[in-house]
N, C-alpha and C positions, 0 to 999 in steps of 0.2 A: 695740723696747722703748719704752714711754712714759717720758718724762722727767718729773720732778717738781721742784717748787720747793725750793731749798735753804733750810733753817731752821737758822742757826748757833746760835740760842738753845737749841734742843732738843739739838744736839750737845754744847754746853758742859754743860748740865744732866745729860745722860746720862753724860758723862765723869766728872763729879764724883760722881755716884751710884755709878758703877763703882769709883771710888777708895775710897769708903766701904766698898763690898763687899770690896775687896781688903784694906783695913786690918783689917776684922773677920775675914776668912778667915785672914789671917796670925796674928791673935790666937788664933783657934780652933785653928789648926795648931801653935801653940807657937813660931812664928818670932819673935814679939815680943809685948810686953804693951801693949795699947791700953786706956785707960780707957773707961768706958761713955759718957762725955759727948763723946767725940771726934767723933761723927757730926754733932752739932748745928752746930758752926762750919763743918764741911766742906760740909754741905748748904746752909746759909745763904749761904756764900761762892759756892757753885756757882749757886744761884738768882739771886744778885745779878749775877754775871758773865753768866749766861744772859740776864737782862733787859737788861744793857748791850749785849750782842752783838745781841740782837733789835732793840733800839732803833736801834743804828747801822745794822743791815741794813735797817731799815724806812725810814730817812730818806734813804738814798742814792738817786740817780736810777736808774731801772730799766735804762736802756740803757748804764750806765757800764761794764759788764763786756764789752760786745760791741765788736769792732773797728770795726763799721760805725756806731757811735753809737747814737742812740735808736732804739727799735723803730718800724718803719714808714718810716724814712728810707732810701731806696735810693740807692746811688752810681751815677753814670753809667758806662755800659760804653764801652770804647774801640772 
């Protein structure tokens, strides 16, 4: 299976949009009462946090998560 690059900004944005869907589904199902304007702050906060997550992910060194260090650096064998 081919691996793909992880995008934390898309994950955060998707989770907040899912949260908005759950809030409105609960309102439609009668579990609670949600005002019509509740989606705007949730979506805006989600987009802001997604941007922060994407920016932090973008500025970190690419080889930081690998135990061997940066890509292309090979450790000597015993």
